[in-house]
C-alpha positions as a LaTeX table, in Angstrom:
\begin{tabular}{lrrr}
\hline
Residue & $x$ (\AA) & $y$ (\AA) & $z$ (\AA) \\
\hline
Met1 & 157.77 & 119.88 & 91.23 \\
Pro2 & 159.03 & 120.98 & 94.71 \\
Ala3 & 161.85 & 119.22 & 96.24 \\
Trp4 & 161.10 & 116.38 & 98.76 \\
Thr5 & 161.43 & 117.44 & 102.50 \\
Pro6 & 161.64 & 114.89 & 105.27 \\
Pro7 & 158.69 & 114.85 & 107.67 \\
Leu8 & 160.78 & 115.25 & 110.80 \\
Asp9 & 164.11 & 117.11 & 111.27 \\
Ser10 & 167.08 & 115.19 & 112.82 \\
Gly11 & 166.15 & 116.31 & 116.35 \\
Ala12 & 162.84 & 114.76 & 116.02 \\
Leu13 & 164.07 & 111.64 & 114.28 \\
His14 & 166.80 & 110.89 & 116.99 \\
Asp15 & 163.83 & 111.27 & 119.54 \\
Leu16 & 161.85 & 108.76 & 117.59 \\
Leu17 & 164.88 & 106.60 & 117.40 \\
Glu18 & 165.32 & 106.64 & 121.18 \\
Arg19 & 161.76 & 105.85 & 121.95 \\
Val20 & 161.99 & 102.67 & 119.49 \\
Arg21 & 165.02 & 101.56 & 121.14 \\
Asn22 & 163.56 & 101.92 & 124.81 \\
Trp23 & 160.13 & 100.47 & 123.69 \\
Gln24 & 159.12 & 97.33 & 125.60 \\
Pro25 & 156.19 & 95.39 & 124.67 \\
Phe26 & 153.38 & 94.79 & 127.09 \\
Asp27 & 154.24 & 91.77 & 129.55 \\
Gly28 & 150.96 & 90.62 & 131.07 \\
Gly29 & 152.81 & 88.02 & 132.97 \\
Ala30 & 155.35 & 90.53 & 134.42 \\
Leu31 & 152.10 & 92.89 & 134.99 \\
Leu32 & 150.29 & 90.01 & 137.04 \\
Asp33 & 153.65 & 89.08 & 138.96 \\
Asp34 & 154.00 & 92.70 & 140.23 \\
Ile35 & 150.18 & 93.06 & 141.10 \\
Ala36 & 150.47 & 89.56 & 142.98 \\
Ala37 & 153.57 & 91.06 & 144.95 \\
Ala38 & 151.92 & 94.31 & 145.86 \\
Leu39 & 148.61 & 92.88 & 147.00 \\
Asp40 & 149.94 & 89.97 & 148.89 \\
Asp41 & 149.29 & 89.38 & 152.68 \\
Val42 & 152.92 & 89.48 & 153.41 \\
Pro43 & 154.38 & 93.14 & 152.11 \\
Pro44 & 157.51 & 93.06 & 149.90 \\
Ala45 & 160.89 & 93.30 & 151.67 \\
Glu46 & 161.91 & 97.16 & 152.34 \\
Gly47 & 164.56 & 96.70 & 149.61 \\
Asn48 & 162.05 & 95.68 & 147.09 \\
Thr49 & 159.42 & 98.26 & 147.75 \\
Ala50 & 160.66 & 101.12 & 145.69 \\
Pro51 & 161.66 & 98.99 & 142.55 \\
Leu52 & 158.10 & 97.37 & 142.71 \\
Ala53 & 156.49 & 100.80 & 142.90 \\
Gln54 & 158.49 & 101.82 & 140.00 \\
Arg55 & 157.54 & 98.95 & 138.04 \\
Leu56 & 153.92 & 99.19 & 138.78 \\
Arg57 & 154.06 & 102.86 & 137.68 \\
Gly58 & 155.31 & 101.77 & 134.38 \\
His59 & 152.63 & 99.06 & 133.89 \\
Leu60 & 150.12 & 101.88 & 134.93 \\
Ala61 & 151.47 & 104.20 & 132.22 \\
Arg62 & 151.54 & 101.29 & 129.48 \\
Leu63 & 147.85 & 100.56 & 130.53 \\
Val64 & 146.75 & 104.17 & 130.30 \\
Thr65 & 148.32 & 104.39 & 126.96 \\
Ile66 & 146.73 & 101.04 & 125.66 \\
Ala67 & 143.30 & 102.67 & 127.03 \\
Val68 & 143.79 & 105.75 & 125.12 \\
Ala69 & 145.10 & 103.92 & 121.93 \\
Ser70 & 142.27 & 101.64 & 121.69 \\
Glu71 & 139.77 & 104.39 & 122.71 \\
Ala72 & 138.71 & 102.26 & 125.80 \\
Asp73 & 138.83 & 105.63 & 127.60 \\
Gln74 & 135.37 & 106.09 & 125.75 \\
Asp75 & 134.14 & 103.65 & 128.27 \\
Thr76 & 132.91 & 105.30 & 131.68 \\
Thr77 & 134.74 & 102.85 & 133.84 \\
Ala78 & 137.87 & 102.59 & 131.77 \\
Ala79 & 138.11 & 106.43 & 131.88 \\
Gln80 & 137.79 & 106.65 & 135.71 \\
Leu81 & 140.30 & 104.04 & 136.22 \\
Ala82 & 142.88 & 105.52 & 133.65 \\
Leu83 & 142.27 & 108.90 & 135.57 \\
Gln84 & 142.95 & 107.17 & 138.81 \\
Ala85 & 145.97 & 105.52 & 137.44 \\
Arg86 & 147.35 & 108.81 & 136.10 \\
Thr87 & 146.81 & 110.41 & 139.55 \\
Leu88 & 148.13 & 107.56 & 141.53 \\
Gln89 & 151.47 & 107.03 & 139.43 \\
Thr90 & 152.59 & 110.54 & 140.04 \\
Glu91 & 152.47 & 110.40 & 143.72 \\
Pro92 & 155.66 & 109.68 & 145.35 \\
Leu93 & 156.33 & 106.64 & 147.44 \\
Pro94 & 155.98 & 107.52 & 151.21 \\
Gly95 & 159.06 & 107.10 & 153.23 \\
Glu96 & 157.07 & 105.33 & 156.25 \\
Arg97 & 157.00 & 101.63 & 155.82 \\
Arg98 & 153.37 & 101.26 & 156.51 \\
Ala99 & 152.44 & 104.22 & 154.17 \\
Ala100 & 154.64 & 102.88 & 151.41 \\
Thr101 & 152.93 & 99.50 & 151.64 \\
Ala102 & 149.54 & 101.05 & 151.54 \\
His103 & 150.72 & 102.97 & 148.32 \\
Leu104 & 151.90 & 99.72 & 146.58 \\
Arg105 & 148.55 & 98.17 & 147.27 \\
Arg106 & 146.81 & 101.12 & 145.74 \\
Leu107 & 149.12 & 100.88 & 142.72 \\
Gly108 & 148.50 & 97.06 & 142.47 \\
Trp109 & 144.71 & 97.32 & 142.85 \\
Ile110 & 144.26 & 100.03 & 140.18 \\
Ala111 & 146.70 & 98.16 & 137.75 \\
Asn112 & 144.55 & 94.91 & 138.20 \\
Glu113 & 141.17 & 96.90 & 137.82 \\
Leu114 & 142.42 & 98.69 & 134.92 \\
His115 & 144.04 & 95.46 & 133.50 \\
Asp116 & 140.88 & 93.56 & 134.14 \\
Arg117 & 138.55 & 96.32 & 132.37 \\
Leu118 & 140.88 & 96.45 & 129.31 \\
Thr119 & 140.51 & 92.65 & 128.96 \\
Ala120 & 136.68 & 92.94 & 129.13 \\
Leu121 & 136.55 & 95.68 & 126.52 \\
Arg122 & 138.79 & 93.05 & 124.49 \\
Cys123 & 141.67 & 95.79 & 124.26 \\
Leu124 & 144.13 & 93.27 & 125.53 \\
Lys125 & 144.46 & 89.87 & 123.85 \\
Glu126 & 145.88 & 88.24 & 127.20 \\
Ala127 & 144.38 & 87.86 & 130.21 \\
Ala128 & 145.33 & 85.22 & 132.83 \\
\hline
\end{tabular}
């Protein structure tokens, strides 16, 4: 009988451990708060723009991961929204205030649409 060998080497185990340590569960309330801040009639203060954009990118990444893991990307609408989310989350935040606000609104809109679609497809248990 051959000797047992672990499925992962020490480097891969270390990477896995870091991913587990950095994992955060989906927080629908935080997502909806950030969407509301991005889509509000009054744009966020300049100092809040970059952090909000970063949080929205994180929400989009999590929603796309949920869509792929639950095979929601088999749904045409969900697949289109996931593609738009992937594209948008890689775009840098513009430096000019009006352009940055418009970018935040696009991030918020696509996050809202993808969240709604995943909820309709029953990929998310919570919806507000």
